[in-house]
C-alpha positions as CSV (number, residue, x, y, z in Angstrom):
1,Q,3.4,-47.0,-29.0
2,A,5.0,-45.3,-25.9
3,H,8.4,-47.1,-26.3
4,E,8.5,-46.4,-30.0
5,K,7.8,-42.7,-29.6
6,A,10.3,-42.5,-26.7
7,N,13.0,-44.1,-28.7
8,E,12.4,-41.6,-31.5
9,G,12.6,-38.8,-29.0
10,L,15.8,-40.2,-27.5
11,Q,17.5,-40.3,-30.9
12,R,16.6,-36.6,-31.5
13,L,17.8,-35.6,-28.1
14,D,21.1,-37.4,-28.5
15,S,21.7,-35.5,-31.7
16,I,21.5,-32.3,-29.6
17,I,23.6,-33.6,-26.7
18,V,26.5,-34.8,-28.8
19,S,26.4,-31.9,-31.3
20,K,29.7,-30.2,-31.9
21,N,27.9,-27.0,-32.9
22,P,28.1,-24.1,-30.4
23,L,24.6,-24.6,-28.9
24,P,23.5,-22.7,-25.8
25,T,24.2,-24.5,-22.5
26,S,20.5,-24.2,-21.5
27,L,19.5,-26.1,-24.6
28,K,21.8,-29.0,-23.8
29,E,20.7,-29.1,-20.2
30,S,17.0,-29.2,-21.4
31,A,17.9,-32.0,-23.7
32,F,19.4,-34.0,-20.9
33,K,16.3,-33.3,-18.7
34,T,13.9,-34.4,-21.4
35,K,16.0,-37.5,-22.0
36,W,15.8,-38.8,-18.4
37,E,12.2,-37.9,-18.2
38,L,11.5,-40.1,-21.3
39,F,13.4,-43.0,-19.6
40,I,11.3,-42.5,-16.5
41,E,8.1,-42.6,-18.5
42,I,9.0,-45.9,-20.0
43,E,10.3,-47.1,-16.5
44,D,13.8,-47.6,-17.7
45,Y,15.2,-46.3,-14.4
46,A,18.7,-47.6,-14.9
47,S,19.1,-45.5,-18.0
48,A,17.5,-42.5,-16.3
49,I,20.0,-42.7,-13.4
50,A,22.9,-43.2,-15.8
51,T,21.8,-40.1,-17.8
52,C,21.7,-38.1,-14.5
53,A,25.2,-39.2,-13.6
54,V,26.6,-38.0,-17.0
55,F,24.7,-34.8,-16.6
56,N,26.1,-34.2,-13.1
57,R,29.6,-34.6,-14.4
58,L,29.1,-32.2,-17.2
59,Y,26.9,-29.6,-15.3
60,P,27.7,-30.0,-11.6
61,G,26.1,-26.6,-10.7
62,S,22.7,-27.5,-12.1
63,S,19.7,-28.5,-10.0
64,Y,18.0,-30.5,-12.7
65,A,19.5,-33.8,-11.8
66,D,18.2,-34.0,-8.2
67,E,14.7,-33.4,-9.4
68,A,15.0,-36.5,-11.6
69,L,16.6,-38.6,-8.9
70,M,13.8,-37.7,-6.5
71,R,11.2,-38.8,-9.0
72,I,12.9,-42.1,-9.6
73,G,13.4,-42.7,-5.9
74,K,9.7,-42.1,-5.1
75,A,8.7,-44.3,-8.0
76,K,10.9,-47.1,-6.7
77,V,9.4,-46.8,-3.2
78,D,5.9,-46.7,-4.5
79,S,6.5,-49.9,-6.5
80,G,7.8,-51.7,-3.4
81,S,11.5,-51.5,-4.2
82,I,12.1,-49.6,-1.0
83,D,15.9,-50.3,-0.6
84,E,16.5,-49.2,-4.2
85,G,14.5,-46.0,-3.5
86,I,16.5,-45.3,-0.4
87,G,19.8,-45.8,-2.4
88,I,18.6,-43.2,-4.9
89,F,17.7,-40.7,-2.2
90,R,21.2,-41.2,-0.8
91,Q,22.6,-40.2,-4.2
92,V,20.8,-36.9,-3.9
93,L,22.4,-36.4,-0.5
94,N,25.8,-36.8,-2.2
95,L,25.2,-34.2,-4.9
96,P,27.3,-31.1,-4.1
97,N,24.7,-28.5,-5.1
98,S,21.4,-30.2,-4.6
99,T,18.5,-28.2,-3.2
100,A,16.5,-31.3,-2.5
101,K,18.7,-32.8,0.3
102,A,16.2,-32.1,3.1
103,E,13.4,-33.8,1.1
104,A,15.7,-36.7,0.2
105,Q,16.6,-37.2,3.9
106,F,12.9,-37.1,4.9
107,N,12.0,-39.6,2.2
108,I,14.7,-42.0,3.4
109,A,13.0,-41.8,6.9
110,E,9.6,-42.2,5.3
111,A,10.7,-45.2,3.3
112,M,12.2,-46.9,6.3
113,Y,9.1,-46.2,8.3
114,A,7.0,-47.9,5.6
115,A,9.4,-50.8,5.4
116,A,9.1,-51.4,9.1
117,D,5.3,-51.7,8.8
118,K,5.5,-54.3,6.0
119,G,4.8,-57.7,7.5
120,A,5.2,-56.4,11.1
121,D,3.6,-58.7,13.7
122,A,1.6,-56.6,16.1
123,N,1.9,-59.4,18.7
124,S,5.6,-59.3,18.6
125,P,7.3,-58.0,21.8
126,G,9.4,-55.6,19.7
127,Y,6.5,-54.3,17.6
128,P,6.2,-50.9,19.3
129,R,9.8,-50.1,18.6
130,R,9.8,-51.3,15.0
131,H,10.2,-47.7,13.7
132,S,13.4,-47.0,15.8
133,A,15.7,-47.0,12.7
134,A,13.4,-44.7,10.8
135,M,13.4,-42.3,13.8
136,Q,17.2,-41.9,13.6
137,Q,16.7,-40.7,10.0
138,Y,14.0,-38.3,11.0
139,K,16.3,-37.0,13.7
140,L,19.0,-36.5,11.0
141,C,16.6,-34.5,8.9
142,L,15.7,-32.3,11.9
143,D,19.4,-31.8,12.9
144,K,20.8,-31.1,9.4
145,Y,17.9,-29.2,7.8
146,P,16.1,-27.4,10.7
147,D,14.8,-24.6,8.5
148,S,13.3,-26.8,5.9
149,P,9.6,-27.6,5.7
150,F,10.4,-31.2,6.5
151,A,11.7,-30.4,10.0
152,G,8.2,-30.0,11.4
153,Q,7.1,-33.3,9.8
154,S,10.1,-35.0,11.2
155,I,9.4,-33.7,14.7
156,G,5.8,-34.8,14.4
157,R,7.0,-38.4,13.6
158,L,9.4,-38.4,16.5
159,V,6.9,-37.2,19.0
160,D,4.3,-39.7,17.7
161,Y,6.9,-42.4,18.1
162,Y,7.5,-41.6,21.7
163,V,3.8,-41.6,22.4
164,E,3.5,-45.0,20.6
165,I,6.1,-46.6,22.8
166,K,4.5,-44.8,25.8
167,D,7.7,-42.8,26.6
168,F,5.8,-39.7,27.5
169,V,8.7,-38.2,29.5
170,Q,10.9,-38.4,26.4
171,A,8.2,-36.8,24.3
172,D,7.7,-34.1,26.9
173,D,11.4,-33.4,27.1
174,M,11.7,-33.2,23.3
175,L,8.8,-30.7,23.0
176,N,10.4,-28.5,25.7
177,Q,13.7,-28.6,23.7
178,I,11.9,-27.8,20.4
179,F,10.2,-24.7,21.7
180,V,13.5,-23.4,23.0
181,E,15.5,-24.2,19.8
182,Y,12.9,-23.3,17.2
183,P,10.9,-20.5,18.8
184,D,9.6,-19.0,15.5
185,A,9.0,-22.3,13.6
186,D,5.8,-22.7,11.6
187,F,5.2,-26.2,13.0
188,L,4.9,-25.1,16.6
189,P,1.0,-24.8,16.7
190,G,0.7,-28.5,15.7
191,M,3.3,-29.4,18.4
192,L,1.2,-27.7,21.1
193,L,-1.7,-29.9,20.3
194,K,0.5,-33.0,20.7
195,W,1.8,-31.6,23.9
196,V,-1.7,-31.3,25.3
197,I,-2.2,-35.1,24.7
198,I,1.1,-36.0,26.1
199,S,0.6,-33.9,29.2
200,Y,-2.8,-35.5,29.8
201,Q,-1.3,-39.0,29.4
202,M,1.4,-38.1,32.0
203,G,-1.3,-36.9,34.4
204,N,0.0,-33.3,34.2
205,Y,-3.4,-31.7,33.8
206,E,-2.2,-28.2,34.7
207,Q,0.4,-28.3,31.9
208,A,-2.3,-29.8,29.5
209,I,-4.6,-26.8,30.3
210,D,-1.7,-24.4,29.8
211,K,-0.8,-25.8,26.4
């Protein structure tokens, strides 16, 4: 009876949202939030997105809407609708006051990374570079949101990619740059371990021991 209960809830919420009585703003915001959560639960994503759009117009300073869009985007990607998920993550990037932009950008990269693996032919000459488009998105995440927790994960993906395509010189150059530009970052210890492996692959054993 999920849909029946959801519809009952939606009717009650609408009575709050359209009420002409002087209700507190926080109550109306909560009503919107509960409304799109109900739509998400019954997998009516189009209605959830439409509700978010109305909410953003009425309450442009609230952070509620980006939370909902992130949930919808992840659900779309998990269900195999990767392009739709990416489109929703891009909506988050366009929100003026969103605090989830770094996560949205990282999720775009992750979705493109997963899409490149679907049906990929390991025997194809271009197979090692199948993730090149996703790498551009990871680089965007790093450049635009260097202080976010997703910067380190993006760097890890980039370095792993250069190792995968056996471009150890590029990986080494990138790690040198990272340690100069982000000297206090939390992700540096993990990067040192990658640097050991890359140095070894390059035959630079002295650097490997140093790292």
